[in-house]
C-alpha positions in Angstrom: 32.0 26.1 -25.2 34.5 23.3 -24.8 33.8 19.6 -25.3 34.0 19.0 -21.6 31.4 21.7 -21.0 29.1 20.1 -23.6 29.5 16.7 -22.0 28.7 18.2 -18.6 25.5 19.9 -20.0 24.5 16.6 -21.6 25.0 14.7 -18.3 23.0 17.3 -16.4 20.2 17.1 -19.0 20.1 13.3 -18.7 19.9 13.5 -14.9 17.0 16.0 -15.1 15.1 13.9 -17.7 15.5 10.8 -15.5 13.8 12.8 -12.7 16.7 12.4 -10.3 15.6 8.9 -9.7 17.7 5.9 -9.0 14.6 3.7 -8.9 16.0 1.3 -11.4 19.0 0.7 -9.1 16.9 0.5 -6.0 14.4 -2.0 -7.5 17.2 -4.3 -8.6 18.5 -4.6 -5.0 15.2 -4.9 -3.2 14.1 -8.2 -1.8 10.5 -9.6 -1.9 10.3 -9.1 1.9 11.3 -5.5 1.6 8.7 -4.9 -1.2 6.0 -6.6 0.9 6.9 -4.5 3.9 6.8 -1.3 1.8 3.4 -2.3 0.3 2.0 -2.9 3.8 3.4 0.4 5.0 1.8 2.2 2.0 -1.5 0.4 2.7 -1.6 1.5 6.3 -0.6 5.1 5.3 -3.4 5.3 2.7 -6.0 4.1 5.2 -4.8 6.7 7.7 -4.9 9.4 5.0 -8.4 8.4 4.0 -9.6 8.6 7.6 -8.0 12.0 8.0 -9.7 13.5 4.9 -13.0 15.2 5.9 -14.3 14.9 2.3 -14.1 11.1 2.2 -16.6 9.0 4.0 -15.9 5.5 5.2 -18.6 2.9 4.5 -19.1 -0.4 6.3 -18.2 -3.2 3.8 -20.9 -5.5 5.4 -23.5 -2.9 4.4 -22.6 -3.0 0.7 -24.4 -5.5 -1.6 -23.0 -6.1 -5.1 -25.4 -5.5 -7.9 -25.3 -5.4 -11.7 -23.2 -2.8 -13.6 -20.5 -3.2 -10.9 -22.6 -1.2 -8.5 -22.5 -1.6 -4.7 -25.7 -0.8 -3.0 -25.8 0.2 0.7 -28.4 -1.9 2.4 -29.0 0.8 5.1 -30.1 3.6 2.8 -30.4 2.1 -0.7 -27.7 4.4 -2.1 -25.8 3.3 -5.2 -22.0 3.4 -5.3 -19.7 2.8 -8.3 -16.0 2.0 -8.2 -14.0 5.1 -9.0 -12.3 5.0 -12.3 -9.5 7.4 -11.7 -6.5 7.4 -9.4 -6.9 8.6 -5.8 -3.3 8.2 -4.7 0.0 8.5 -6.5 1.5 5.2 -7.4 3.4 3.4 -4.6 2.7 6.2 -2.1 0.1 7.6 0.2 0.1 11.1 -1.4 -3.5 11.8 -2.4 -4.3 13.2 -5.8 -8.1 13.5 -5.4 -8.1 14.9 -1.9 -10.6 17.6 -2.8 -13.2 15.3 -4.3 -16.1 13.9 -2.3 -15.5 10.1 -2.2 -16.6 7.1 -0.3 -14.4 4.2 0.7 -14.2 0.9 2.5 -11.5 -1.5 3.5 -11.7 -4.8 1.7 -10.7 -8.3 3.1 -7.1 -7.8 2.0 -6.8 -4.5 3.8 -6.9 -2.4 0.7 -8.7 0.9 0.6 -11.4 0.7 -2.2 -12.8 4.1 -3.3 -16.3 4.6 -4.6 -18.3 7.5 -6.0 -22.0 7.8 -5.4 -24.3 7.3 -8.4 -26.8 10.2 -8.5 -29.0 9.1 -11.3 -30.8 7.0 -10.3 -30.5 8.1 -6.7 -31.4 4.8 -5.2 -31.5 1.2 -6.3 -35.2 1.1 -5.8 -35.6 4.0 -8.2 -33.4 2.0 -10.7 -35.6 -1.0 -10.4 -38.8 1.1 -10.9 -37.3 2.7 -14.0 -36.4 -0.7 -15.4 -39.9 -2.1 -14.7 -41.4 0.9 -16.4 -39.2 0.4 -19.5 -40.1 -3.3 -19.7 -43.8 -2.4 -19.4 -43.5 0.1 -22.2 -41.8 -2.4 -24.4 -44.4 -5.1 -23.8 -47.4 -2.7 -24.4 -49.1 -3.2 -27.7 -48.0 -0.7 -30.3 -50.5 1.4 -32.1 -51.2 0.5 -35.7 -49.8 3.0 -38.3 -52.5 5.1 -40.0 -51.6 3.7 -43.5 -52.6 0.2 -42.2 -56.1 1.3 -41.1 -57.4 1.5 -44.7 
């Protein structure tokens, strides 16, 4: 193979490794107004995608009450929701990654879609409070004396 052929292979390899992306050039020439417009477009597309997905359930943000552990409790049915720890959409896009997962979401004051997963143990916040009270009662109960101390 000639030197020109080797250079061509190297150039093709670099292009493939870069992922055919000119993102670094595009980002350098993008104004703040264009970025803001793109973010708003992505925000609206994500909301539309969430509403189209039959496995995702929209919650009323007024119904959700913040509690300890970062939980949100639905006032209507006492269900506990926790913010999802993984990614739902690909970065800077409305392409869903977790489209087969049963999720819950609401739209916050900034118009962002916030995804949640339902906590199953405890099933309700009332059950959580009952378990906490039971643990506190067990801790405060007098402890039996060891047998060696009875002599």
